[in-house]
C-alpha positions as CSV (number, residue, x, y, z in Angstrom):
1,M,0.0,0.0,0.0
2,F,1.4,3.4,-1.0
3,I,1.6,6.0,1.7
4,Q,2.1,9.7,1.1
5,G,2.6,11.8,4.2
6,S,3.7,15.4,4.6
7,I,7.4,14.5,4.9
8,I,7.8,10.9,3.8
9,E,6.4,8.7,1.0
10,G,6.7,5.0,0.7
11,E,5.2,1.6,0.3
12,F,4.1,-0.7,3.1
13,D,4.4,-4.4,2.3
14,S,1.9,-6.2,4.6
15,A,3.1,-9.7,3.5
16,M,6.7,-8.8,4.6
17,N,5.6,-6.4,7.4
18,E,8.1,-3.8,6.1
19,F,7.9,-0.2,5.1
20,S,10.0,1.1,2.3
21,I,10.7,4.8,2.5
22,Q,11.0,6.2,-1.0
23,K,11.0,9.9,-0.4
24,V,12.0,12.2,2.4
25,K,11.0,15.9,1.9
26,N,11.9,16.3,-1.8
27,F,14.7,13.8,-1.8
28,T,14.4,10.3,-3.4
29,T,15.7,7.5,-1.2
30,E,15.2,3.8,-0.7
31,S,15.3,2.3,2.8
32,T,13.3,-0.7,4.0
33,L,12.4,-0.9,7.7
34,N,11.1,-3.8,9.6
35,E,8.9,-3.1,12.6
36,N,11.7,-3.0,15.1
37,Q,13.8,-0.6,13.1
38,F,10.8,1.6,12.5
39,N,9.9,1.7,16.2
40,Q,13.4,2.6,17.1
41,I,13.4,5.6,14.7
42,Y,9.9,6.6,15.9
43,R,10.9,6.5,19.6
44,Y,14.0,8.6,19.0
45,L,12.1,11.2,16.9
46,K,9.3,11.3,19.4
47,K,11.7,11.9,22.2
48,H,13.3,14.8,20.3
49,Q,10.2,16.1,18.6
50,H,10.2,19.4,20.6
51,D,13.8,20.3,20.2
52,K,13.9,23.9,19.2
53,E,16.6,23.3,16.6
54,G,14.8,20.5,14.9
55,Q,16.9,17.5,13.7
56,I,19.3,16.5,11.0
57,I,18.8,13.1,9.4
58,T,21.0,11.4,6.8
59,L,20.0,9.7,3.7
60,Y,22.4,7.0,2.4
61,D,24.5,7.6,5.6
62,Q,26.1,10.6,3.8
63,M,23.5,13.2,2.8
64,P,22.3,15.4,5.7
65,V,18.7,16.7,5.6
66,R,17.6,19.3,8.1
67,L,14.1,19.0,9.6
68,S,12.7,22.1,11.3
69,K,10.7,21.7,14.5
70,E,7.5,21.9,12.4
71,E,8.8,19.3,10.0
72,M,9.7,17.0,12.9
73,N,6.0,17.2,14.1
74,Q,4.9,16.4,10.6
75,L,7.3,13.4,10.3
76,V,6.2,12.0,13.7
77,S,2.6,12.3,12.5
78,D,3.5,10.5,9.2
79,L,5.2,7.7,11.2
80,E,2.2,7.3,13.4
81,K,0.1,6.6,10.4
82,V,2.5,3.9,9.2
83,M,2.9,2.4,12.7
84,S,-0.7,1.2,12.6
85,M,0.0,-0.9,9.6
86,Y,2.6,-3.2,11.2
87,H,1.2,-6.4,12.6
């Protein structure tokens, strides 16, 4: 199932119970997350959601992408929508 959020886009594979992130902001990427990996990212971002400076994430372990505080809130919301799909 294709999911398009405010910050991320991707495909959830219910048979494999994995989410493949295909876009972050305007950047194309490809990362597949199982439920445990997804939950670890969610917990970290939720814990730091209200940091005034926002966060910097990396794509492909080398390209930094800055997320403002508002974008962090949008990303957490996007992730919460995806979380409900894991089983």
